[in-house]
N, CA and C of each residue as an Amber inpcrd file, in Angstrom:
protein
   747
 250.0750000 113.4750000 207.5030000 249.6070000 112.3410000 208.2170000
 250.4350000 111.9690000 209.3310000 249.8360000 111.7000000 210.3960000
 250.5700000 111.5570000 211.7100000 250.8750000 109.9740000 211.8170000
 252.1720000 109.8930000 212.1800000 252.4990000 108.3720000 212.4060000
 252.2570000 108.0000000 213.9360000 251.6870000 106.8930000 214.0390000
 251.3040000 106.3000000 215.3990000 252.2440000 105.2290000 215.7700000
 253.0150000 105.2610000 216.8180000 253.6950000 104.1840000 217.4440000
 253.0170000 102.8790000 217.9110000 252.8310000 102.0660000 217.2940000
 252.1980000 100.8400000 217.6050000 252.7170000 100.2040000 218.9100000
 253.9980000 100.4070000 219.0500000 254.6050000  99.6980000 220.1440000
 254.2320000 100.3030000 221.5850000 253.6590000 101.6350000 221.6350000
 253.1360000 102.1360000 222.8380000 251.7110000 101.3580000 223.1290000
 250.9780000 101.0040000 222.2240000 249.6580000 100.3640000 222.3960000
 250.0070000  98.9710000 222.8080000 250.8250000  98.2910000 222.3820000
 251.4100000  96.9120000 222.7350000 251.8330000  96.8940000 224.2410000
 252.3160000  98.0360000 224.5370000 252.9060000  97.9290000 225.9830000
 251.8710000  98.2660000 227.0670000 250.5340000  98.7960000 226.6080000
 249.5410000  99.0500000 227.5690000 248.9270000  97.8320000 228.0520000
 248.6020000  97.9400000 229.1650000 247.8550000  96.6730000 229.9380000
 246.3640000  96.4910000 229.2470000 246.0300000  95.2460000 229.0590000
 244.7230000  95.2100000 228.5370000 243.6600000  95.0190000 229.7390000
 242.7480000  95.9850000 229.4720000 241.5920000  96.0800000 230.3690000
 240.3750000  95.5400000 229.9090000 239.7300000  94.6410000 230.7050000
 238.3840000  93.9970000 230.2690000 237.4370000  94.6520000 231.0550000
 236.1180000  94.7090000 230.6700000 235.0130000  95.3480000 231.0890000
 233.8410000  94.4550000 231.0750000 233.7210000  93.2880000 231.8060000
 232.5920000  92.2930000 231.6970000 231.3350000  92.9590000 231.9640000
 230.3920000  92.4370000 231.5130000 228.9370000  92.9690000 231.8740000
 228.6930000  92.7070000 233.2400000 228.2470000  93.5960000 234.0380000
 227.9560000  93.4060000 235.3200000 226.6190000  93.0250000 235.6710000
 226.4770000  91.9320000 236.6200000 225.0050000  91.4240000 237.0100000
 224.5560000  91.7520000 238.3550000 225.4090000  92.5860000 238.9440000
 225.0910000  92.9620000 240.4450000 224.8130000  94.4710000 240.6100000
 224.4610000  95.1830000 239.5120000 224.2930000  96.5630000 239.5200000
 222.9920000  96.7430000 240.0600000 222.5660000  97.7550000 240.6400000
 221.2980000  97.9640000 241.3610000 220.3000000  98.1060000 240.0470000
 218.9560000  97.7830000 240.5720000 217.8710000  97.7340000 239.5250000
 216.9730000  99.1410000 239.8650000 217.1310000  99.9880000 238.7170000
 216.2190000 101.2260000 238.9010000 214.9110000 101.1230000 238.8640000
 214.4050000  99.9600000 238.4080000 213.0940000  99.6060000 238.2380000
 212.5270000  99.0490000 239.4110000 213.2530000  98.4530000 240.1330000
 212.8830000  97.8270000 241.5480000 212.2880000  96.5440000 241.4050000
 212.7910000  95.8970000 240.3390000 212.0240000  94.4360000 240.0920000
 213.1000000  93.3650000 240.7350000 214.1080000  93.7320000 241.3020000
 215.0280000  92.8130000 242.0990000 215.9990000  92.0840000 241.1770000
 216.1140000  92.5140000 239.7910000 217.0380000  91.9420000 239.0420000
 217.7850000  93.1220000 238.3350000 219.0070000  92.5690000 237.8860000
 219.8640000  93.5970000 237.1480000 219.2690000  93.8810000 235.5880000
 219.4640000  95.0440000 235.2040000 218.9220000  95.3520000 234.0100000
 219.2000000  94.3430000 232.9240000 218.1130000  93.9990000 231.9410000
 218.4780000  92.9450000 231.1330000 218.1890000  91.5950000 231.5330000
 218.3920000  91.2640000 232.9480000 218.2330000  89.9360000 233.4420000
 216.8020000  89.4560000 233.1930000 216.5800000  88.1930000 232.8980000
 215.2100000  87.4980000 232.7990000 214.7760000  86.9400000 234.1800000
 213.3620000  87.0820000 234.2800000 212.9800000  86.6880000 235.4630000
 213.0920000  85.3730000 235.6380000 213.6070000  84.5440000 236.9690000
 213.7290000  83.3630000 236.9990000 212.3940000  82.5490000 236.6510000
 212.5590000  81.4750000 235.8990000 211.4880000  80.5500000 235.4610000
 210.8620000  79.6050000 236.7500000 209.5270000  79.5320000 236.6520000
 209.1160000  78.5870000 237.8800000 208.6060000  77.2470000 237.0600000
 208.9380000  76.9100000 236.0040000 208.4470000  75.6110000 235.3940000
 209.0710000  74.4350000 236.1690000 210.2130000  74.6280000 236.7110000
 210.5700000  73.4760000 237.3460000 209.8250000  73.1840000 238.6630000
 209.1980000  74.3980000 239.3530000 208.5850000  74.1070000 240.4440000
 207.1190000  73.5530000 240.0450000 206.5400000  73.8020000 238.8340000
 205.3380000  73.2140000 238.4270000 205.4630000  71.5600000 238.1600000
 206.6390000  71.4920000 237.8470000 207.1940000  70.0580000 237.3370000
 207.1400000  69.1930000 238.8300000 207.7660000  69.8310000 239.8270000
 207.6510000  69.3280000 241.2410000 206.2600000  69.1230000 241.7220000
 205.4120000  69.9130000 241.5470000 204.1620000  69.9060000 241.8960000
 203.4410000  68.7000000 241.2020000 203.5170000  68.5330000 239.9220000
 202.9510000  67.5120000 239.1830000 203.7030000  66.2630000 239.5880000
 204.9160000  66.3170000 239.9470000 205.6260000  64.9650000 240.3340000
 204.9250000  64.6420000 241.9110000 204.5850000  65.5230000 242.5910000
 204.1090000  65.1580000 243.9040000 202.6350000  64.5240000 243.7870000
 201.8760000  65.2120000 242.8620000 200.3910000  64.7050000 242.6430000
 200.5220000  63.4560000 242.1330000 201.2220000  63.2670000 241.2710000
 201.3350000  61.8380000 240.5250000 201.8520000  60.9380000 241.4640000
 202.7340000  61.1690000 242.3190000 203.1020000  60.2570000 243.3330000
 202.1640000  59.8250000 244.3050000 201.5160000  60.7860000 244.6600000
 200.1580000  60.5050000 245.4250000 199.2340000  59.5510000 244.9350000
 198.9890000  59.9460000 243.5310000 198.1390000  58.7920000 242.6930000
 198.7320000  57.4660000 242.7050000 200.1150000  57.5110000 242.5020000
 200.7810000  56.2310000 242.4690000 200.5460000  55.3990000 243.8770000
 200.7490000  56.1440000 244.9860000 200.5890000  55.4670000 246.2170000
 198.9910000  54.8530000 246.2230000 198.0510000  55.6870000 245.9290000
 196.7530000  55.0790000 245.9860000 196.5870000  53.8850000 245.1770000
 197.1340000  54.0030000 244.0000000 197.1240000  52.6540000 243.1420000
 197.8720000  51.6540000 243.7190000 198.9880000  51.7120000 244.3540000
 199.7200000  50.6060000 244.7580000 199.0870000  50.1360000 246.0920000
 198.2190000  50.8760000 246.9040000 197.4990000  50.4720000 247.8780000
 196.3640000  49.4160000 247.5080000 195.9270000  49.7270000 246.3610000
 194.7820000  48.7750000 245.8060000 195.4360000  47.4660000 245.0160000
 196.7600000  47.3960000 245.0230000 197.3940000  46.0450000 244.5250000
 197.7330000  45.4090000 245.9070000 196.6800000  44.6620000 246.2710000
 196.6950000  44.2190000 247.8820000 196.5990000  42.6790000 247.9740000
 196.7750000  41.9740000 246.9400000 196.3760000  40.6130000 246.9460000
 197.2370000  39.8060000 248.0040000 198.5790000  40.2940000 247.9240000
 199.5490000  39.5550000 248.8670000 199.3900000  39.9130000 250.3670000
 198.6990000  41.0430000 250.5650000 198.2790000  41.4540000 252.0160000
 197.0030000  41.0940000 252.4660000 196.3260000  40.3600000 251.6730000
 194.8820000  39.9270000 252.0710000 195.0510000  38.8520000 253.0640000
 194.5730000  39.0610000 254.4540000 194.9200000  37.8290000 255.3800000
 193.9380000  36.7530000 254.9250000 192.9780000  36.8450000 254.2940000
 192.4080000  35.6630000 253.8830000 192.9080000  34.6970000 252.8560000
 194.1290000  35.3430000 252.2570000 194.8000000  34.6930000 251.1370000
 196.1180000  34.3010000 251.5720000 196.3740000  34.5240000 253.0220000
 197.8590000  34.2170000 253.5910000 198.2810000  32.7150000 253.3380000
 199.5260000  32.7030000 252.6730000 199.8560000  31.4250000 252.5400000
 199.4670000  30.6700000 251.3840000 198.7630000  31.2340000 250.5210000
 198.0480000  30.6110000 249.2840000 198.5110000  31.4610000 248.0440000
 199.6350000  31.1040000 247.4420000 199.9470000  31.8610000 246.1360000
 199.1950000  31.6340000 244.9850000 198.2610000  30.5210000 244.9430000
 197.4680000  30.6280000 243.8690000 196.3440000  31.5900000 244.0110000
 195.6600000  31.6330000 245.2710000 194.7770000  32.6090000 245.4560000
 195.1590000  33.9350000 245.0560000 196.5720000  34.1820000 245.6290000
 196.9930000  35.6260000 245.4020000 197.0450000  35.9440000 243.9510000
 197.6500000  34.8140000 243.3210000 197.9380000  35.2080000 241.9030000
 196.3350000  35.4140000 241.0900000 195.4080000  34.6660000 241.7070000
 194.1000000  34.9440000 240.9530000 193.5240000  36.4280000 241.2790000
 193.8940000  36.6030000 242.4010000 193.2980000  37.9170000 242.8990000
 193.9730000  39.1530000 242.1230000 195.2890000  38.9750000 241.8050000
 196.0970000  39.9390000 241.2390000 195.6990000  40.0680000 239.7530000
 195.2320000  38.9510000 239.1740000 194.7020000  39.0070000 237.7460000
 193.5370000  39.9120000 237.7490000 192.9360000  40.1940000 238.7860000
 191.6920000  41.2190000 238.8440000 192.1230000  42.6570000 239.0220000
 193.2320000  42.8630000 239.2110000 193.9370000  44.2330000 239.6190000
 194.8290000  44.7110000 238.5650000 194.8090000  44.2110000 237.3350000
 195.6330000  44.7600000 236.2790000 195.2690000  46.3540000 236.1150000
 194.2740000  46.9240000 236.0860000 194.0090000  48.1560000 235.8060000
 194.7280000  49.0780000 236.9780000 194.6690000  48.5300000 238.1930000
 195.2990000  49.3040000 239.3290000 196.8840000  49.2580000 239.0490000
 197.2260000  48.0470000 238.5580000 198.7570000  47.9740000 238.3790000
 199.2320000  48.8590000 237.1740000 198.3560000  48.9030000 236.2120000
 198.8430000  49.9980000 235.0320000 198.6930000  51.4500000 235.4720000
 197.6830000  51.7890000 236.2750000 197.8660000  53.0910000 237.0160000
 198.9910000  53.5870000 237.7540000 199.3930000  52.5640000 238.6860000
 200.6120000  52.4290000 239.5990000 201.7530000  52.6910000 238.5110000
 201.8630000  51.9560000 237.5600000 203.1410000  52.2370000 236.8020000
 203.1660000  53.3670000 235.8540000 201.9870000  53.9850000 235.3180000
 201.9630000  55.0530000 234.7720000 202.1120000  56.3530000 235.5240000
 201.4950000  56.5360000 236.6100000 201.7080000  57.5190000 237.6780000
 202.9050000  57.5420000 238.1580000 203.4310000  56.2810000 238.7610000
 204.9030000  56.1760000 239.2440000 205.9380000  56.4240000 238.4220000
 206.0520000  56.1720000 237.1650000 207.1950000  56.4690000 236.3300000
 206.8150000  57.8580000 235.8280000 205.7170000  58.4540000 235.6000000
 205.7240000  59.8660000 235.3240000 206.1920000  60.7900000 236.5440000
 205.9060000  60.4850000 237.6580000 206.4000000  61.1330000 238.8700000
 207.8310000  61.1680000 238.8600000 208.4830000  59.9780000 238.4390000
 209.9220000  59.8320000 238.5930000 210.6180000  60.9400000 237.4720000
 209.8540000  60.8640000 236.3050000 210.5600000  61.6970000 235.1720000
 210.2740000  63.2460000 235.7240000 209.1580000  63.5710000 236.3000000
 208.9320000  65.0390000 236.5810000 209.9170000  65.4030000 237.8120000
 210.0770000  64.3540000 238.6180000 211.0910000  64.5510000 240.0300000
 212.5290000  65.0200000 239.6060000 212.7990000  64.4630000 238.4640000
 214.2440000  64.7410000 237.9310000 214.3850000  66.2850000 237.4690000
 213.3110000  66.6800000 236.7510000 213.2490000  68.2950000 236.4070000
 213.1940000  69.1650000 237.6840000 212.3380000  68.5200000 238.5400000
 212.4770000  69.5780000 239.9130000 213.5910000  69.4140000 240.5220000
 214.3330000  68.3250000 240.7480000 215.5650000  68.2220000 241.2240000
 216.6020000  69.1460000 240.6140000 216.7040000  69.2750000 239.3470000
 217.6220000  70.0940000 238.6870000 217.1200000  71.6420000 238.8060000
 215.8800000  71.8800000 238.7320000 215.4310000  73.4100000 239.1970000
 215.6540000  73.7840000 240.5730000 215.4790000  72.7890000 241.4510000
 215.8150000  73.2160000 242.7460000 217.1970000  73.3560000 243.0660000
 218.1820000  72.6400000 242.4650000 219.6350000  72.8760000 242.3890000
 220.1540000  74.2400000 242.0360000 219.4430000  74.4820000 240.9560000
 219.7330000  75.9750000 240.2460000 219.3340000  77.0750000 241.2560000
 218.0700000  76.8230000 241.8780000 217.4910000  77.7850000 242.7670000
 218.2570000  77.9620000 243.9870000 218.6390000  76.9710000 244.6990000
 219.5610000  76.9820000 245.8400000 220.8530000  77.4500000 245.7310000
 221.3720000  77.0550000 244.5060000 222.8260000  77.6420000 244.3170000
 222.8120000  79.1330000 243.9290000 221.6940000  79.6810000 243.4990000
 221.5890000  81.1060000 243.4310000 221.8200000  82.0650000 244.6880000
 221.4090000  81.4040000 245.6370000 221.3900000  82.0740000 246.8670000
 222.0990000  81.3630000 248.1240000 222.6530000  80.3030000 247.8930000
 223.3070000  79.6250000 248.9850000 224.6570000  80.1090000 249.0120000
 225.4100000  80.1500000 250.0040000 226.9760000  80.5230000 250.0990000
 227.6120000  79.8630000 249.0910000 228.6950000  80.3440000 248.5900000
 229.4600000  79.6490000 247.4220000 229.9910000  78.5130000 247.8360000
 230.3250000  78.2130000 249.0470000 231.0100000  76.9930000 249.3120000
 230.0380000  75.9300000 249.8380000 228.7610000  76.1760000 249.7390000
 227.7850000  75.2120000 250.4640000 227.5910000  74.2020000 249.4900000
 227.3560000  72.7830000 250.1990000 227.2020000  71.6510000 249.3090000
 225.7180000  71.3000000 249.3920000 224.8360000  72.3790000 249.9960000
 223.2830000  72.0350000 250.0170000 222.6760000  71.8640000 248.7030000
 222.7870000  72.6290000 247.8090000 222.3540000  72.5090000 246.5390000
 222.6340000  71.2580000 245.7460000 223.9360000  70.7210000 245.8630000
 224.0510000  69.3780000 245.3560000 223.5680000  68.2470000 246.1440000
 223.3940000  68.3930000 247.3570000 222.7010000  67.1740000 248.0720000
 221.2670000  67.2910000 247.8280000 220.7630000  68.2790000 247.7330000
 219.2910000  68.4460000 247.2350000 218.9000000  67.7600000 246.0900000
 219.9210000  68.0800000 245.0920000 219.6060000  67.4840000 243.8870000
 219.7450000  66.0020000 243.7900000 221.0650000  65.4430000 244.3560000
 221.2050000  64.1660000 244.5780000 220.3030000  63.4230000 245.0990000
 219.5870000  63.9350000 246.2190000 218.4770000  63.2390000 246.9010000
 217.4410000  62.9300000 246.1450000 216.8280000  63.8890000 245.5240000
 215.7810000  63.7610000 244.5820000 216.0260000  62.8960000 243.2220000
 217.2120000  63.0220000 242.8080000 217.6390000  62.2210000 241.7380000
 217.6620000  60.8390000 242.1830000 218.4630000  60.3740000 243.2930000
 218.2910000  59.2160000 243.7990000 216.9830000  58.5160000 243.9000000
 215.9400000  59.4130000 244.4510000 214.6760000  58.9130000 244.8110000
 213.8770000  58.5620000 243.4780000 214.3240000  59.4370000 242.5310000
 213.6830000  59.1870000 241.0570000 214.0400000  57.8620000 240.4390000
 215.3590000  57.5780000 240.7160000 215.7930000  56.1820000 240.3740000
 215.3140000  54.9420000 240.9020000 214.9140000  55.1140000 242.3360000
 214.3100000  54.1090000 243.2520000 212.8960000  53.9830000 242.4630000
 212.1720000  54.9610000 242.2130000 210.7200000  55.0510000 241.7210000
 210.6990000  54.2040000 240.4570000 211.8580000  54.4310000 239.5360000
 211.9170000  53.6610000 238.3370000 212.0370000  52.0930000 238.6030000
 213.0390000  52.0310000 239.3640000 212.9580000  50.4460000 239.8330000
 211.9570000  49.7960000 240.4980000 211.1620000  50.7820000 241.2650000
 209.7900000  50.2930000 241.8440000 208.7910000  49.8210000 240.8090000
 208.9030000  50.5310000 239.6770000 207.8510000  50.1560000 238.7840000
 208.5710000  49.0750000 237.6140000 209.8270000  48.8540000 237.7990000
 210.5590000  48.0600000 236.7590000 210.0670000  46.6980000 236.4160000
 209.3290000  45.9790000 237.3920000 208.9440000  44.5950000 237.0760000
 207.4890000  44.7290000 236.5710000 206.9490000  45.8010000 236.4620000
 205.6620000  45.8650000 235.7460000 205.6720000  45.4160000 234.3010000
 206.7210000  45.7540000 233.6510000 206.6000000  45.4740000 232.1440000
 206.6050000  43.9850000 231.9290000 207.2080000  43.2100000 232.9340000
 207.3920000  41.9390000 232.8080000 206.1130000  41.1520000 233.1920000
 205.4080000  41.7350000 234.3570000 204.3640000  41.0370000 234.9160000
 203.0000000  41.5010000 234.7290000 202.8810000  42.8110000 234.4100000
 201.6580000  43.4650000 234.5600000 200.4330000  42.6710000 233.8340000
 200.9020000  41.9760000 232.6270000 199.7540000  41.3440000 231.9060000
 199.9840000  39.9180000 232.1280000 200.8170000  39.5260000 233.0200000
 200.9830000  37.9340000 233.2200000 200.4820000  37.5340000 234.4710000
 200.0910000  38.5220000 235.5320000 199.5000000  38.1650000 236.6490000
 198.1220000  37.5200000 236.4880000 197.9260000  36.3620000 237.2650000
 196.6720000  35.6710000 237.0820000 196.6620000  34.5360000 236.0980000
 197.9440000  34.4100000 235.3570000 198.1470000  33.3930000 234.5230000
 199.1950000  32.5550000 234.8140000 199.1710000  31.5460000 235.3920000
 200.0100000  30.5750000 236.0430000 200.9930000  29.8600000 234.7860000
 200.4610000  29.9790000 233.6370000 201.3100000  29.4300000 232.6330000
 202.4260000  30.2760000 232.2380000 202.2750000  31.4780000 232.4800000
 203.3440000  32.3830000 232.1510000 204.2580000  32.8140000 233.4240000
 203.7920000  33.0300000 234.5740000 204.5880000  33.0400000 235.7360000
 203.8750000  32.2870000 236.8990000 204.8570000  31.7560000 237.6740000
 204.3390000  30.8450000 238.7090000 203.7340000  31.6490000 240.0110000
 202.7110000  31.2020000 240.5180000 202.1090000  31.8220000 241.5970000
 202.7950000  32.5860000 242.7630000 204.1610000  31.7670000 243.0170000
 205.1220000  32.3690000 244.1180000 205.7370000  33.6230000 243.5020000
 206.1830000  33.7960000 242.2390000 206.6880000  34.9530000 241.6160000
 205.7660000  36.0310000 241.5300000 204.3340000  35.7380000 241.2880000
 203.3690000  36.7060000 241.3250000 203.2130000  37.2830000 242.8070000
 203.3160000  36.5510000 243.6980000 203.0800000  36.9330000 245.1010000
 204.5180000  37.8100000 245.4450000 205.4580000  37.3130000 244.9000000
 206.7620000  38.4230000 245.2520000 206.5520000  39.5820000 244.4760000
 206.0930000  39.5700000 243.3020000 205.7750000  40.8720000 242.6160000
 204.9090000  41.7740000 243.3160000 204.0000000  41.2180000 243.9310000
 202.9480000  42.2430000 244.7600000 203.6830000  42.9520000 245.6650000
 204.7120000  41.9850000 246.4570000 205.4780000  42.7440000 247.5490000
 206.3310000  43.5510000 247.1700000 206.8800000  43.5210000 245.6730000
 207.7740000  44.4770000 245.3250000 207.0580000  45.7510000 244.9770000
 205.7900000  45.6390000 244.5100000 205.0220000  47.0630000 244.1680000
 204.8870000  47.5510000 245.4800000 204.5350000  46.7600000 246.6090000
 204.2390000  47.4640000 247.9960000 205.4490000  47.7680000 248.9350000
 206.8650000  47.6810000 248.2570000 207.6970000  47.9700000 248.8920000
 208.9130000  49.0650000 248.3860000 209.3920000  48.7190000 247.0620000
 210.3920000  49.3920000 246.5350000 210.0330000  50.9120000 246.3390000
 209.0380000  50.9410000 245.7180000 208.5590000  52.4070000 245.2860000
 208.4310000  53.3050000 246.4830000 208.3020000  52.6120000 247.5400000
 208.1190000  53.6720000 248.9040000 209.1880000  53.9790000 249.5380000
 210.3310000  53.6910000 248.8780000 211.5980000  54.1670000 249.6520000
 212.0440000  55.5310000 249.0830000 211.6020000  56.4290000 249.9460000
 211.8640000  57.9330000 249.7370000 212.8490000  58.4470000 250.6340000
 213.6010000  57.5910000 251.2860000 214.5320000  58.2230000 252.3580000
 215.5230000  59.2970000 251.7870000 216.0210000  59.0610000 250.4490000
 216.9440000  60.1000000 250.1210000 216.3510000  61.5130000 249.7570000
 214.9070000  61.4960000 249.5860000 214.1300000  62.7240000 249.4130000
 214.2470000  63.5840000 250.7550000 214.4370000  62.7980000 252.1000000
 214.5960000  63.7090000 253.1730000 215.7520000  64.5000000 253.0590000
 216.9000000  63.9770000 252.5780000 218.0810000  64.8490000 252.4050000
 217.7610000  66.0670000 251.8010000 217.1740000  65.8910000 250.6520000
 216.7400000  67.1840000 249.8510000 215.9340000  68.2700000 250.6690000
 214.8010000  67.6840000 251.4620000 214.0370000  68.6250000 252.1820000
 214.9980000  69.2770000 253.2790000 216.0480000  68.4790000 253.9350000
 216.8600000  69.1530000 254.9340000 217.7510000  70.2000000 254.3260000
 218.2470000  70.0000000 253.1170000 218.9330000  70.8690000 252.4230000
 218.3690000  72.1360000 252.0720000 217.0730000  72.2160000 252.0410000
 216.3160000  73.6480000 251.8510000 216.2740000  74.1960000 253.0160000
 216.2950000  73.4630000 254.2850000 216.4570000  74.1360000 255.3910000
 217.7240000  74.7080000 255.7120000 218.8900000  74.0880000 255.3920000
 220.1570000  74.6410000 255.5540000 220.4100000  75.7100000 254.8210000
 219.9130000  76.1750000 253.6810000 219.9240000  77.2200000 252.9240000
 219.0660000  78.2100000 253.3720000 217.8020000  77.9200000 254.0700000
 217.0740000  79.0450000 254.7380000 217.8050000  79.5280000 255.7980000
 218.6640000  78.9520000 256.3840000 219.2710000  79.3950000 257.6630000
 220.0880000  80.7010000 257.1920000 220.5080000  80.8350000 256.0370000
 221.6500000  81.9100000 255.5660000 220.7610000  83.0350000 254.8460000
 219.4150000  82.7700000 254.8210000 218.5980000  83.7140000 254.2200000
 218.2680000  83.4010000 252.7760000 218.8870000  82.3150000 252.1470000
 218.5340000  82.0080000 250.7540000 217.2380000  81.5370000 250.3990000
 216.4350000  80.9420000 251.4250000 215.1770000  80.5970000 251.1050000
 214.0390000  81.1260000 252.3160000 212.8770000  81.3120000 251.9010000
 211.9920000  81.7960000 252.9670000 212.1550000  80.8030000 254.1380000
 212.1940000  81.3560000 255.4130000 212.3750000  80.7240000 256.7260000
 211.2290000  79.6680000 256.8320000 209.9830000  79.8980000 256.5950000
 208.8300000  79.1150000 256.7060000 208.9910000  77.9600000 255.8860000
 209.6090000  78.1040000 254.6580000 209.7970000  76.9540000 253.7040000
 210.9040000  76.0640000 254.2370000 212.1180000  76.6680000 254.8560000
 213.0820000  75.8640000 255.3290000 212.6630000  74.9850000 256.5090000
 211.5740000  75.6890000 257.4600000 211.0670000  74.8720000 258.4810000
 210.4050000  73.5080000 258.2130000 209.3940000  73.9030000 256.9140000
 208.8000000  72.6450000 256.5290000 209.5640000  71.6670000 255.9950000
 210.6910000  72.2090000 255.4000000 211.7700000  71.0690000 254.8080000
 212.3390000  70.1950000 255.9970000 212.5190000  71.0680000 257.0390000
 213.3150000  70.3800000 258.3280000 212.2170000  69.2920000 258.8400000
 210.9650000  69.6900000 259.0690000 210.0000000  68.9350000 259.5870000
 209.8290000  67.5200000 258.4130000 209.4720000  67.9200000 257.3660000
 209.1500000  67.0090000 256.4310000 210.5190000  65.8620000 256.1210000
 211.5040000  66.7000000 255.8380000 212.7590000  65.9730000 255.6530000
 213.3870000  65.0680000 256.7510000 213.0650000  65.5520000 257.8890000
 213.6090000  64.7020000 259.0940000 212.7420000  63.2550000 259.2370000
 211.3840000  63.7320000 259.1190000 210.5650000  62.6210000 259.1710000
 210.7740000  61.5770000 258.1520000 210.8250000  61.8940000 256.9610000
 211.1900000  61.0600000 255.9500000 212.4450000  60.2710000 256.0950000
 213.5740000  60.9400000 256.4400000 214.8170000  60.7180000 256.6550000
 214.9700000  59.3770000 257.8470000 214.5440000  59.9430000 258.9010000
 214.4120000  58.8410000 260.0810000 213.5910000  57.6620000 259.9740000
 212.2460000  57.8590000 259.2610000 211.4220000  56.7630000 259.1070000
 212.1490000  55.9100000 258.1040000 212.6730000  56.3210000 257.0870000
 213.3110000  55.5040000 256.1040000 214.4810000  54.7710000 256.7770000
 215.1970000  55.2690000 257.6230000 216.3750000  54.5760000 258.3080000
 215.7320000  53.4860000 259.2940000 214.6170000  53.9140000 259.9860000
 214.1850000  53.1960000 261.1750000 213.9950000  51.6250000 261.0970000
 213.5810000  50.8830000 260.0920000 213.0800000  51.1660000 258.8660000
 211.6020000  51.2160000 258.7210000 211.0730000  52.4160000 258.3640000
 209.5060000  52.3540000 258.4240000 209.3700000  53.0970000 256.9790000
 209.9190000  52.4810000 255.9650000 209.6970000  53.1400000 254.5800000
 208.4420000  53.4630000 254.1540000 207.5700000  52.5280000 254.4400000
 206.1730000  52.6290000 254.0530000 205.5930000  54.1170000 254.6560000
 205.8800000  54.5180000 255.8420000 205.2830000  55.9430000 256.3210000
 206.2900000  57.0020000 255.5860000 207.5080000  56.6740000 255.2100000
 208.3150000  57.6010000 254.6960000 207.9160000  57.9020000 253.2850000
 207.3740000  56.8080000 252.5500000 206.7840000  56.9100000 251.3850000
 205.4670000  57.6360000 251.2600000 204.9150000  57.8060000 252.2870000
 203.7740000  58.7350000 252.3620000 203.9760000  60.2030000 252.5430000
 204.8910000  60.2590000 253.3390000 205.3650000  61.7460000 253.7990000
 206.1280000  62.3950000 252.6700000 206.9330000  61.5790000 251.8520000
 207.8420000  62.1110000 250.9710000 206.9210000  62.9890000 249.7630000
 205.9110000  62.2580000 249.2010000 205.2160000  62.9720000 248.2050000
 204.6020000  64.2360000 248.5810000 203.9350000  64.3420000 250.0330000
 203.4210000  65.5280000 250.5880000 204.4490000  66.6260000 250.5950000
 205.7530000  66.2190000 251.2060000 206.7440000  67.0780000 251.2530000
 207.1630000  67.7880000 249.7900000 207.1390000  67.1380000 248.7190000
 207.2330000  67.6800000 247.5150000 206.3400000  68.5270000 247.0220000
 205.2240000  68.2830000 247.4150000 203.9070000  69.1180000 246.9270000
 203.9950000  70.4150000 247.8090000 204.2720000  70.3630000 249.2270000
 204.3940000  71.5740000 249.9320000 205.5530000  72.5080000 249.5210000
 206.8650000  71.7550000 249.1360000 207.7910000  72.5090000 248.7710000
 207.7860000  73.2210000 247.2400000 207.1360000  72.5200000 246.3650000
 206.6750000  73.0460000 245.1600000 205.6530000  74.0990000 245.2070000
 204.8400000  74.1430000 246.0590000 203.8630000  75.1460000 246.2590000
 204.4050000  76.3880000 246.9520000 205.5170000  76.1490000 247.8580000
 206.1670000  77.1690000 248.4190000 207.0700000  78.0060000 247.5470000
 207.7080000  77.3150000 246.5390000 208.3890000  77.9770000 245.6720000
 207.7530000  78.7600000 244.5620000 206.4770000  78.1730000 244.4570000
 205.6960000  78.9270000 243.3080000 205.0540000  80.0740000 243.9690000
 204.4970000  80.0750000 245.2850000 203.8500000  81.1460000 245.7170000
 204.4270000  81.8890000 246.7720000 205.3870000  81.4350000 247.5660000
 206.0600000  82.0260000 248.5130000 207.6160000  82.3450000 248.2890000
 207.8810000  82.6060000 247.1650000 209.3560000  82.9160000 246.9260000
 209.5010000  84.0090000 245.9980000 208.4650000  85.0560000 246.3140000
 208.3610000  86.2200000 245.3540000 209.5330000  87.0230000 245.3400000
 210.1970000  87.1290000 246.7050000 211.3600000  88.1940000 246.7980000
 212.5100000  87.6610000 245.6390000 212.7390000  86.2490000 245.7030000
 213.7080000  85.9120000 244.7740000 213.4190000  86.2230000 243.3110000
 211.9610000  85.9540000 242.9280000 211.6770000  86.2660000 241.5460000
 211.6150000  87.5800000 241.2970000 211.5770000  88.5440000 242.3370000
 211.3770000  89.9980000 242.0430000 210.1410000  90.5270000 241.8360000
 209.1650000  89.7320000 242.5010000 207.6960000  90.3620000 242.3350000
 207.2500000  90.8860000 243.5160000
């Protein structure tokens, strides 16, 4: 039997061999062997968020008692008309809240997607996430008074007419504040400049994001609230059908 000197093994340096993820792909799929194809569920969530947001906008447009020129300065008449618009308010709440939930999923997926191809020291992925997350929070706040007032409008014994008129103004104002989403769109453009995102998608982000951001600052948040959901729909479709190089298709 041969005696082995364990001290020689202890003196040898420890060499680690981690699994490589940057090896060439012989199959030509664009991914390392064993790597899974990137999921697009987050982009589908963004598309659904954009569509739901457009539905919420239409519903909010239909809650218009406080903006009726024939009822100007008459809180009692405004409250009576709001009592006939409960279905529109419910639709606004459901669609608006659903859009906010889905937008968080889209924000997380967009952060992961941009981080995968952005320079290591880039803050663009985090800015993209923060902008959409902040917008989702504003959307939840924009529907926040619905729980208290949706079934009380038109009933002066529960809520005073003045407060009902204010509630209509809240529906027509807070939810539309999409200014932070403009930052997210511009972040996509920043990553596209280094080749991490298709250039056309970056240009769309620059145009939509700049308009949303500048109009929100202006302040013209009503118009920003119209452009923001459209920008989310365009970005989602872009990552679904125009990002094949990243997905290895």
